[in-house]
C-alpha positions in Angstrom: 100.2 132.4 70.4 102.8 131.7 67.3 105.8 132.6 69.8 104.3 129.5 72.0 104.0 127.3 69.4 107.6 127.8 68.0 108.6 127.1 71.8 106.4 124.2 71.9 107.8 122.8 68.9 111.4 123.3 70.1 110.6 121.2 73.4 109.1 118.6 71.0 112.4 118.3 69.3 114.4 118.2 72.0 115.7 121.5 71.7 115.4 122.6 75.7 118.1 125.2 75.8 116.4 127.2 72.6 113.2 126.6 74.2 114.2 128.3 77.3 116.0 131.4 75.4 112.8 131.6 73.4 110.6 131.5 76.7 113.0 134.4 78.4 113.0 136.4 75.3 108.8 136.5 75.1 108.0 136.4 78.8 105.8 139.7 78.5 103.6 138.0 76.0 102.9 134.6 77.7 100.7 133.9 80.0 102.0 133.1 83.4 101.0 129.5 83.7 102.7 128.9 80.2 105.6 130.4 80.9 106.5 128.6 84.1 105.0 125.5 83.1 107.0 125.4 79.9 110.0 126.4 82.0 109.6 123.7 84.3 109.5 121.0 81.7 112.8 122.2 79.8 114.4 122.0 83.1 113.3 118.7 84.1 114.5 117.6 80.6 117.9 119.2 81.3 118.1 117.2 84.7 118.0 120.5 86.4 115.3 119.2 88.6 115.2 121.8 91.4 114.8 124.3 89.4 112.1 122.5 87.1 110.3 122.2 90.8 110.7 125.9 91.5 108.9 126.8 88.2 106.2 124.5 88.5 105.1 125.6 91.8 104.8 129.0 90.6 102.8 127.5 87.8 100.4 126.1 90.3 99.4 129.8 91.4 97.7 130.5 88.3 96.5 127.0 87.2 93.1 125.7 87.6 92.5 122.5 89.6 93.1 120.3 87.3 96.2 121.5 86.0 97.2 122.0 89.4 96.9 118.1 89.8 99.1 117.7 86.9 101.6 119.9 87.8 102.1 118.4 91.2 102.5 114.9 89.8 105.2 116.6 87.7 106.9 117.5 90.7 106.7 114.5 92.5 108.5 113.1 89.4 111.2 115.4 89.8 111.5 114.8 93.6 111.8 111.2 92.9 114.8 112.0 90.6 116.1 113.9 93.5 115.4 110.7 96.1 113.5 113.2 98.4 110.8 110.8 99.3 109.0 112.8 102.0 108.5 115.4 99.1 107.3 113.2 96.7 104.4 112.1 99.2 103.7 115.5 99.9 103.2 116.6 96.0 101.2 113.3 95.3 98.8 114.3 98.0 98.8 117.9 96.6 98.0 116.4 93.1 95.3 114.2 94.6 93.9 116.9 96.7 93.2 119.2 93.7 91.8 116.7 91.7 90.1 113.9 93.5 88.3 112.3 90.6 88.8 109.3 88.9 90.3 111.6 86.1 93.6 111.6 88.4 94.1 107.9 89.1 97.8 107.7 88.3 98.4 110.0 91.0 96.6 108.5 93.5 97.8 104.9 92.7 101.5 106.3 93.1 100.6 108.1 96.0 98.9 104.6 97.5 101.7 102.9 96.6 104.4 105.5 98.6 101.9 105.5 101.4 102.1 101.4 101.5 105.6 101.0 101.0 106.2 103.7 104.0 103.4 102.0 106.1 101.2 105.4 106.3 98.7 102.9 107.2 95.9 105.6 108.2 96.7 107.9 105.2 96.9 104.9 102.9 93.1 103.5 104.0 92.0 107.2 103.4 93.4 107.5 99.5 93.0 103.9 98.6 89.2 103.6 99.0 88.4 104.8 95.5 90.5 102.3 93.8 89.3 99.6 95.7 86.3 98.6 93.6 88.2 99.5 90.2 88.6 96.1 88.1 91.8 96.7 86.5 93.4 97.7 90.0 91.0 95.9 92.2 92.8 92.8 93.0 96.4 94.5 93.7 94.7 97.2 95.7 92.6 95.0 97.9 95.7 92.9 98.5 97.6 96.0 99.6 94.6 96.9 101.8 94.4 93.7 103.5 98.2 94.0 104.5 97.2 97.6 105.8 94.4 96.4 107.9 96.7 93.3 109.4 99.2 96.1 110.1 96.6 97.9 112.4 95.5 94.8 113.9 92.3 94.8 112.0 92.5 90.8 111.4 88.9 90.2 111.2 88.2 92.9 108.4 91.5 92.2 106.7 90.7 88.2 106.4 87.1 89.1 105.4 88.4 90.5 102.4 90.8 87.9 101.6 88.1 85.4 101.8 86.0 87.7 99.5 88.7 87.5 96.9 89.1 83.9 97.3 85.7 83.4 96.7 86.0 84.8 93.1 88.9 83.2 92.1 87.4 83.2 88.6 87.9 86.7 88.6 91.7 86.8 89.6 94.6 85.9 87.0 97.6 83.8 88.0 99.9 86.7 88.7 97.2 88.4 91.6 96.7 85.4 92.8 100.1 84.5 93.4 100.8 87.9 95.2 97.7 87.1 97.3 99.6 83.9 98.0 102.7 86.0 98.9 100.9 87.9 101.3 99.3 85.1 103.2 102.3 83.6 103.4 103.8 86.6 105.7 100.7 86.8 107.4 98.5 83.7 108.0 99.6 79.9 107.7 96.0 78.6 108.1 95.0 80.5 105.4 97.5 80.1 103.2 97.0 76.2 103.3 93.2 76.7 102.8 93.8 78.9 99.8 96.4 77.1 97.9 94.3 74.1 96.8 91.5 76.4 95.6 94.1 77.9 93.6 95.7 74.8 92.3 92.2 73.8 91.2 91.5 77.2 89.2 94.6 77.2 87.7 96.2 73.9 87.5 99.6 73.0 89.0 101.7 75.8 87.3 105.4 76.1 88.4 104.7 79.5 90.2 102.0 77.4 92.5 104.1 74.3 92.9 106.7 76.7 94.4 104.0 77.3 96.9 103.3 73.8 97.5 106.8 73.3 98.4 106.7 76.0 100.6 103.6 74.7 102.6 105.6 71.6 102.8 108.6 73.4 104.3 106.1 75.0 106.6 105.0 71.7 107.6 108.6 70.7 108.1 108.4 68.0 105.4 111.9 68.6 104.1 112.0 66.0 101.8 108.7 66.5 100.0 109.8 70.5 99.8 112.9 69.5 98.2 111.1 67.0 95.7 108.7 70.0 94.5 111.4 72.5 94.4 114.1 70.6 92.7 111.1 69.9 89.6 110.9 73.9 89.2 113.3 75.3 86.7 113.5 79.1 87.6 114.5 80.3 84.0 111.1 79.2 82.9 109.5 81.3 85.6 107.6 84.5 84.7 109.4 88.0 84.8 106.6 89.1 87.4 107.5 86.2 89.8 109.6 86.5 93.1 112.2 84.1 91.9 114.6 85.2 95.2 111.4 84.3 97.3 111.5 80.6 95.8 115.4 80.5 96.0 115.3 81.6 99.5 112.9 78.7 100.7 114.7 76.4 98.7 118.1 77.2 100.6 116.1 77.0 103.9 114.7 73.4 103.0 118.3 72.4 101.9 119.8 74.3 105.4 117.0 72.0 107.5 118.4 68.5 106.1 122.1 69.6 106.2 123.1 70.5 102.9 125.0 73.5 103.8 127.0 74.1 100.5 123.8 73.5 98.5 122.1 75.9 100.7 124.3 78.6 100.7 124.3 78.6 96.9 120.7 79.0 96.8 120.6 82.0 99.2 123.5 83.6 97.1 121.0 83.4 93.9 118.2 84.9 96.1 120.7 87.9 96.8 121.7 88.3 93.1 118.2 87.9 91.7 117.0 90.9 94.0 120.2 92.7 93.4 119.0 92.2 89.4 115.4 92.4 89.5 114.9 95.0 91.6 118.0 97.3 91.3 115.8 100.4 91.1 114.6 99.8 94.5 117.9 99.2 96.0 119.5 102.1 94.2 116.6 104.5 95.8 116.8 102.6 99.4 120.9 103.3 99.5 120.2 106.8 98.1 118.1 107.9 101.0 120.2 105.9 103.4 121.0 108.1 106.5 123.9 106.0 107.8 126.4 108.3 106.2 124.9 111.4 108.2 125.2 109.7 111.1 128.7 108.9 110.7 129.3 112.5 110.8 127.6 113.4 113.8 129.5 114.0 117.1 126.8 113.2 119.5 126.3 114.9 122.9 123.9 114.2 125.8 121.0 115.7 125.5 120.1 119.1 128.0 116.4 118.2 127.6 114.2 118.5 130.8 111.5 116.3 129.4 109.7 114.2 132.1 106.7 112.9 130.1 105.4 109.3 129.2 108.3 107.6 127.5 108.3 104.2 125.2 110.3 101.6 125.9 112.8 100.5 122.7 113.8 97.1 121.7 116.5 97.0 119.4 119.9 95.9 118.4 120.2 94.2 114.6 118.3 92.1 112.4 117.9 88.8 113.3 119.3 89.0 116.8 116.5 87.6 118.7 114.0 90.6 119.2 111.3 89.2 117.7 111.1 86.1 120.5 111.8 88.8 123.3 108.9 91.1 121.9 106.6 87.9 122.4 108.0 86.9 125.6 107.1 90.5 127.0 104.0 90.5 125.5 102.8 88.0 127.5 102.7 90.9 130.5 99.2 92.9 130.4 101.2 95.7 131.4 102.9 95.9 128.1 101.5 96.8 124.7 103.8 95.8 121.9 104.7 97.3 118.3 106.0 95.1 115.9 108.7 97.0 113.8 106.6 100.3 113.4 107.6 103.3 111.7 107.5 105.7 114.4 111.1 106.9 114.8 111.3 107.0 110.7 108.3 109.0 110.5 109.7 111.4 112.9 113.1 111.5 111.2 111.2 112.5 108.2 109.6 115.0 110.1 113.0 116.4 111.3 114.9 116.3 107.5 111.9 118.7 106.5 113.0 121.0 109.2 116.6 120.6 108.3 118.3 118.4 105.7 121.4 118.5 107.8 119.8 117.9 111.4 121.6 114.5 111.8 125.0 115.9 111.4 124.1 118.8 113.6 123.0 116.9 116.3 119.5 117.8 116.1 119.5 121.7 117.1 115.6 121.9 117.8 114.2 123.9 120.4 111.9 122.4 123.1 108.9 123.5 121.2 109.8 121.2 118.1 110.5 118.1 120.2 107.2 118.6 121.4 105.6 118.4 118.1 107.9 115.5 117.2 106.7 113.5 120.3 103.1 114.5 119.1 104.1 113.0 115.7 105.6 109.6 117.3 102.2 109.1 119.3 99.9 109.7 116.5 101.8 107.2 114.5 101.6 104.8 117.6 98.1 105.4 118.1 97.3 104.1 114.7 99.0 101.0 115.3 98.2 100.1 118.8 95.7 101.3 121.7 97.3 102.0 124.7 97.3 104.4 127.7 100.1 105.8 129.9 99.7 103.4 132.5 101.0 100.9 130.1 104.5 100.2 128.8 104.6 100.9 125.2 107.3 98.7 123.7 108.7 99.7 120.2 110.4 96.9 118.8 112.6 97.8 115.8 116.1 96.2 115.8 117.7 98.5 113.3 116.7 101.5 115.5 120.2 101.5 117.0 121.3 103.9 114.3 118.8 106.2 115.6 119.6 106.2 119.1 121.0 110.0 119.2 117.4 110.8 117.9 115.6 108.8 120.2 117.8 110.1 123.1 116.9 113.6 122.4 113.1 112.8 121.7 112.9 110.5 125.0 115.6 111.4 127.0 116.2 108.5 129.8 114.1 105.9 127.7 114.5 102.4 128.6 116.1 100.9 126.0 116.4 96.8 125.8 119.6 95.9 123.5 119.5 92.3 122.0 122.9 90.8 121.1 123.5 87.5 119.3 126.7 86.5 118.0 127.8 88.8 115.0 128.7 85.7 112.8 125.1 84.4 113.4 123.3 87.5 112.9 125.2 88.6 109.8 124.9 85.0 108.4 120.8 84.8 109.3 120.1 88.5 107.8 121.9 87.2 104.5 119.8 84.2 104.5 116.5 86.3 104.8 114.2 87.2 102.3 113.4 90.4 103.7 111.2 93.2 102.0 113.9 95.6 101.0 114.0 99.1 102.5 116.9 101.4 103.5 118.4 98.7 105.7 117.8 95.2 104.4 119.1 96.3 100.9 122.5 95.8 102.3 121.9 92.2 103.2 122.0 90.8 99.7 125.5 90.1 99.9 127.3 88.6 102.3 130.1 91.3 102.1 127.6 94.2 102.3 125.7 92.6 105.2 129.1 92.4 107.4 130.1 95.6 106.5 126.5 96.9 107.2 126.9 95.4 110.8 130.3 96.7 111.5 129.0 100.2 110.3 126.1 100.1 112.5 127.9 98.5 115.6 130.7 101.1 115.3 128.2 103.8 115.7 126.5 102.1 118.7 130.0 102.0 120.8 130.3 106.1 119.9 126.7 106.5 121.2 127.5 104.5 124.1 130.3 106.1 125.3 129.0 109.8 124.5 125.2 109.6 125.7 123.7 108.9 128.8 121.6 106.0 127.5 119.6 103.6 130.0 120.5 100.5 128.7 119.4 96.6 129.7 121.6 94.0 127.4 120.2 90.5 126.7 122.3 88.1 124.7 120.1 85.7 122.5 122.3 82.6 123.3 121.8 83.4 127.0 118.3 83.9 126.6 117.6 80.0 125.1 120.2 78.7 127.5 119.0 80.3 130.8 115.5 81.4 129.4 113.9 82.0 133.2 116.7 84.1 134.9 117.2 86.3 131.7 113.2 87.2 131.4 113.1 88.0 135.0 116.3 90.3 134.7 114.4 92.1 131.7 111.1 92.7 134.0 113.3 93.7 136.8 114.6 96.3 134.3 111.4 97.4 133.1 110.1 97.5 136.8 107.4 94.9 136.0 106.0 91.7 137.5 107.2 88.7 135.7 103.7 87.2 134.6 102.7 83.6 134.9 102.5 82.4 131.4 105.6 84.3 130.0 106.9 80.7 129.4 103.9 80.0 127.0 104.5 83.1 124.9 104.6 80.8 121.8 100.7 80.7 122.6 100.3 84.7 122.2 101.1 84.3 118.4 97.9 82.4 117.5 95.8 84.7 115.7 98.5 87.3 116.2 99.9 88.6 112.8 103.8 88.5 113.3 105.1 89.9 109.6 108.9 89.3 110.4 110.9 86.4 109.4 110.9 85.3 112.8 107.2 84.2 112.5 107.8 80.2 112.6 110.4 80.6 115.3 108.2 82.4 117.7 105.4 80.1 117.3 106.8 77.3 119.3 108.6 76.9 122.4 111.8 77.8 122.9 114.8 76.1 121.2 118.5 76.2 120.8 118.9 75.3 117.0 119.5 78.8 116.0 122.7 79.5 118.1 126.0 79.0 116.6 124.4 78.2 113.2 127.4 80.1 111.6 129.6 77.2 112.1 128.0 75.2 109.4 128.9 78.0 106.9 132.2 78.9 108.1 134.0 78.5 105.0 132.0 81.1 103.2 132.1 83.5 106.5 135.9 83.5 106.7 136.9 86.1 104.1 134.4 88.5 106.0 135.1 87.6 110.0 137.8 90.4 110.1 135.3 92.6 109.6 133.2 92.5 112.7 136.5 90.9 114.4 136.2 93.8 117.1 132.3 93.3 118.0 133.0 89.6 118.6 135.6 90.5 121.1 133.5 93.5 122.1 130.6 91.4 123.0 132.3 88.7 124.7 132.1 85.9 121.9 
């Protein structure tokens, strides 16, 4: 016992190497749990994260349930240091499953945060339930829960929670209610417009709420009022927790709408700068998990799979290339069930990398039995998002799945792929202008230079894939779609071997009551228009330094 105390004293004093020597010397006299647990702590402090994980896993074998829960939480922290995100989630699940009581709230909340960020809605809904009634976590978790429900199409239930929260504004502080407004802004203009006056009546006309008044004016296309309200907000006096980049993006859009392009560009630039500064840790993690470098090492070969089962249809291209518009047009058909940027392929990729960390570089060298399991994973995730049967066309709309085409080709050989093209300069500019939720892909859109480089990297890979793989692709250019809507829509339905629905040109009616969570929500809620074509010309002087990066693709795609 005295030996263990001396070792713990060394650890508390930061003498980790000395503590390790003491542990090795005294190993026969120290209980297995303590020996492995203390070894793990020393190695973690010395940044030997993999060794720490190994020792802590050994410690769980002789630990009681509560001790196991704490050890798995530590293991999750170590995996986080290594940017091994699927393993983080697995470890947090093990912690919560070992001790599901309220004594293990930190692990449960951390797990819910990860499941939420990874859009694992079914599991999020399962694990979040005990947190929904806790006063100190109540509002935040319920706001996240509403988004979970919206994403699964459970709109009525989600809105009932929103309405319950708004009926108890006296219990919600300004920060939490601002989060609620931000969520509603992405999901429902009508609910957003109803909530905002109630919040102002409760909290007064705070600068954070003036920003939402301005945003509501922007939604209603009252640009002068929006600009008047925004110009009165000193961004340097906003609370640290406020999403200043969101305000700057909206400010830029209002300026763009009235033709003040130089001022608009400066706001978009500032928005990216704020995100880089205030969400630097999130950006760093996203970039660490970027799979693009692995795909760049891949030399893809055509699949030899004889799979003849059901295949989804994939709609891809690049962010802001017109995929949301096309998805809503196609969804007018009763024969199509559309998924809006699901995590289906991402989830499959996570399973792939659990099997083999170098699977991408090695061109996914798996037996057919494993591919069948991966297809089951795909369909399980899909069925948690939409209800469909194999008599329908399942449309998987995820613009940046372009990167994952070799995986898709192995998973569903011969699957139909609709590839949405748009002028590269418009795509890059629009991606830079948007306030995306930051993930592995969108973290590249915070500066113009990184946006252009990302586009070039993805398209370089796409051209390689197209040359090497047997892909069943239909191309559609955004500019052609808005200029010659009828013939382009017909050609796309012909590719899908489906009849053109009578109401296809009333696609914007389908967005009523539908949650469109992409930045294109306002555009697809109105008839076809051409205002977004060749917008890059308004910002040409700012784009000039980067045009050479995408010039090969401007030429390749006929612009």
